[in-house]
N, C-alpha and C positions, 0 to 999 in steps of 0.2 A: 435623505439621500439616496438614488434611485439603484438599481439593480446594478446598472454599468460601472457607476460611480464606486459602489462597495467592492466589484471585482477587481477595478483598479488598485484602489487600494491594498486589496489583498495581494496585487502582485507587486506594490513596494515593499509590503511587509514582508513576503517571501525572498525578495532581492536582498533586502537587509539581513537577514537570516542566513543565506547561502553566503555572503561575503565574510559575515562573522565567522560561519564555520570555516572557513578557508584560511581566516587571519590565525585562529585561534587554537584551530587543532593541527597538531606535528605529524600525527601519524596517520595514513590512510592506505588503504589497500589501493595497489595501482587503478583498479576498474572504476572505484568509490571517487578517487580524487578525479579522474579523467571524467566523469559523470558531473560532478558539483562544479568542476571548472566550465564544461560545457553549458551547463545551465546558466552560471554566471554569466558567459560570454552572451549567451540567448537574452538574458533579463536585461543587460545593460543599456542597449539600444530603447527597449521598451521602458524600461524607467526612466530614460530620460524624455521620452517622448510623454509619458505620463505625469511627469513633473513641470513640464512646460505647457501641457493643456492644464493643468491645475492654477497655473498661474496667469494664463489667460483668463480662465474664468474669473478668479478673484480681480483682475484688472477690470474684466466687464461687469462684475458686481458693484465697484467700486466707482465705476463711469458711471452706471446707470442712476446710482445714489446722488451723484454730484449733477446728474441732469435733474432728478427730480427737486432736488433742493435748491437749483441756482435760479436767479432771478435774471443774469446777467444773460443778454441775447446773444451776444459773440460766444461767451462761453458755454453755454447750450448747443450752438450751430458745431462748437467742435467738438463737445459730449458726441451729438447725433452720428457725426462723421467716424469717431472712434468706436461708438458701439456696431456700427455697421462693419465696418472692418473685423473688430474682435470677433463677432457674429459669423462671419465668412473664415475667420482663421481656425475659430472653434468647431465648426463642422468639418474643416479639413483634417484639423488634428484627429479628431474622433476618426474619421474614415481610414486615417493612417495607423491609429491604433487598434483598429478592427482588424487590419490585413496582417499586423504583428502577432495579433492575438489568435489567427488562424492556426489549427494544430498544422505541425510543422513536419515535414519527411523528417524521419531521425537522422537520416543520411545526407543532409543537405549541405552540412559543412566537411563532410567527407572528400577526398580525392577520388580519384576515378579509375577504374580500368577502361581502355577504350579499345576495343576491337572494331576492324574495318575488312569487310569478306569482297571480293566479286563475285556479282551476282550472273544472271543473264546478261550475256552480250560478246562472249567470246574474249579477244584480246583488249577491246576498247572497254570493256566492263572492268579488267584487272587496270587499265589507265585511268580510268574513273576515280577506281578505289585507291589508288598512289596520290590522283588529286585530292581526294577526300582526307585521306590520312594527311598529308601536306598544310592542308585548310587548318585542320585543327592543330597541329603542330606550329603553325603559325600564329593561331588565334590563342593558343598558349601563351608564347613568348609577350604578347601584346599585353597581356592580363599578369604577367612575371611567374608565372606556374612554373614549375621543374614537368618537363615532357622526355620522361626516359623509355627510348624503344626497349620493349619487353622479345620481340620477334618479328621477322618479316620473312615470309614465304615469296620469292619473287621469281615472276615469269621471265624474264629478260625483255629486253626492250622497254624498260621503264614501269612495267605492270606488275602489280603483286596479286598473289591468290587471296594473300590475307595478311594483316597487320595485326599487331595489338602493341600498346603503351600502358604506362602509368603515369597519372598527372596528378600532381600534388599542389597545394596550394591551398587559399582561402575561398571557400563557397564552389569549389569546383564541380560537386555531383552538382549544387543549386541549377548551375547555369547551364551542364551540359545533358542533363538527363533526360531531356525532351527530344534529344537529338536520335535516340534509339529506333529503328525503323527503316523500311527500303526508300533510298534515294536513288530518282532515276535522273538518266542525263539523255539530252538530245541533241547530237551535233554531227559533223562531220568527221571521222576517223581521218587522222593524217595519212591513213594507207589506202582510202577511199579515192579511188581516181575518178571516179562520175562524179564526185560532189553530192551524193546522196546520204541526205541525215539519218544515222542509226539510233536506234533507244537501246540502252542498254542500264543495269542496275547494278548498285552494292548495297550492301547490308550493312548497318550500325548499330553496337552496342555498347551502351555504357554502363558499368557496373559500379556501384560504390565500392570503393579499396576499404578491405576492413582488416581489424587489428587481429592477432593471435585470439586475444579473449574475445571477440566478436564472435567466432564462431570454432565451434570444436571438432578436428579431424581426428580420429583413432588411426594410429598406426596400420592395424588390423586391417582397416579398411581401404587401404590404399595399397597398388600395384605399381611398383615402380620399376621400369625397363630401361637400361643404359645403350647406346648405341653408338657408330660411328657416325657425326654429322658430316654433311657433304654440304656443298654450296656451288651456284654456277657461276661465272664470269669471273669477277674479282675476288669472289668471297673466299675466303680461307678452306681448308678442308683438313680436318681432324686426324691425326692418326692413331687418338686415343679414343676410347667410347666414352666421349663427354657428352653428347647428346641425352637429353632426358625426356622421357616420356612415363608422365602418372595417370593411372586408372584411381576413379574414386569409386569402387565397387558399390556402394548403396545407390550412387544415382546413376552410373555410367559414364561421367563426365570424364574427358580423356583430354590433357593439355599437354602437349610435346615443345619443349625448348631446345634449340641446339644454338645460339647464336654465340655464347659466349665458349671462351676456349676452356673453362673449369666447369667440369660437373657440377662441384658446388654449387656457382652462381645459376648454372641454368637450373638446377632443381630449388633453388631459391623462389628463383624468378614464376618458374612453374607453380609453385605453391602459392604465390602472391596471387596468380590468376584462379586457381581451383577453389581458394578461400572465399574471391569474391563470387565465381558462380554459386557455391554452396550456399553462401548467406543469401544472394538473390532467389535462388530457389525455394529457400524455406521463407524467405520475406513474401514472396509470389503466393505460396501456397497457402500462409495466414492471410493473406490479403483478397484471396478468393472468395474468402468466408464473408468477405465483407462487400463482395460485389457491387451491391447496390450505390455504397458510398464512393465508388469510384467513376460511377457515370458523368461525372463534371469535369472530370482530370482530361487535360488535354490530349487528344488520343486514346487508344486501347494500352499501349503499352507493349502491345504485341509486335514482336521484330519484323512478323510476313505484312506489317500494316504499310503502304507508300504514302510516305509524308512528304516528302518535297521532289519536285521536278526542276531540273536545272537547265533551261534552255538557250545554248550559246549562239544559234543561230538570230534571236531575240534579244539576247541579251537579259534575260529575266531569270528571276528565281521564285518558285511560287510554292507557296506552305499551304497544304491541302488542307490541315487541321484547322486553321484559323482563315483561310482566306485571304491569305497576305500574298500579293507579288509586289516586285522590288526590281527595278530597272538598273541592276548595279552588279552585276553576275561576276566582274574582275575583282571587285571589293571583296565580295562577300567568299569568293574561292583564296584570296589571299589575307581572309579572316579579319580584315580590316571593317568590315559593314555586318560580321554575322553576329554582332550584338544586337542589331535593327531588327533581325528576326527573333532572337532570343528574348529579349524584352518586351516583346508583343506577346511570346508564347507565355513567360512569366505573368504578365497583365492578364492574359484572357485566362490564365488557371487560377490566381486570384479573385479574379471577378466571379467565375463559377462557383468558387467555395463561399465568397462571401453571399451568394445567392441562397447557396444550401443551409448556411447558418443562419439567414433571415428567414427562411422560410417554414 
């Protein structure tokens, strides 16, 4: 038995162990229970694929033996065809398993905190930021994810300075994590009388949404200020100090939320965002020590990196990291074709990681 098969057998053994632990043990610390449950979930698909591979290999050996021992010409022809089909299926199954065995981002199954900010380009940048925020909201609806708006700072005329949302559901972060970066738009603004194309930009940040136990925040490290929230246009204006601004003193991160009438709700939303920011900050510090291993990633993960251009006059969207261009801008902006880009980004990332694993 080769090293690869031994590894697969050890995976099956661990799968059975975790299953038994969860079914037999009744008292767990919350963190331990969550960790084991997640491990079981991660191993389930892999275990199914390994068992299916072993079955294919067993049938392959039996068919090969049949071919060697048969004198029936028709039977031998059938066996040869079956062997060719099984060879192809075994190679495909092994490749799928190798992808599943790749080290996973520990945050892939988490929800996400989405932040969209207008960049260069004045009002047009604010309008584009609003369009992007709406795109992710519609994309979330397509995937049956829960999209909760945490805060919006509006400029009027439908544009935004910045907006944030909590997105929860299965594998949210895994699908959205490559969206972080600068998104550029080229189009004729509605206010442009001469028909001149403007270029503007918005910045997208996708952070893993974390639980209380994922990151410890000391009360003494927080400066919490309350103030009276205000809004433009049809937004309400509070007569009480319900808006909350939280400063995390060690990192300097500041989060302000004023959308709810309740100070408690605003503080809860602000803490949700702050936890994710601190968690990502710590994670990036750790990963910077392993910078060489990140060379194969899709893009640098730097939010100042320009990752995508949306060209409305030509109806195209180009992702610069994988040199992909799609001429279906309307379907991408309404969320229905965004998966075509995200799937390619995930495939590219997996291929790069496989190269690294095999080198």
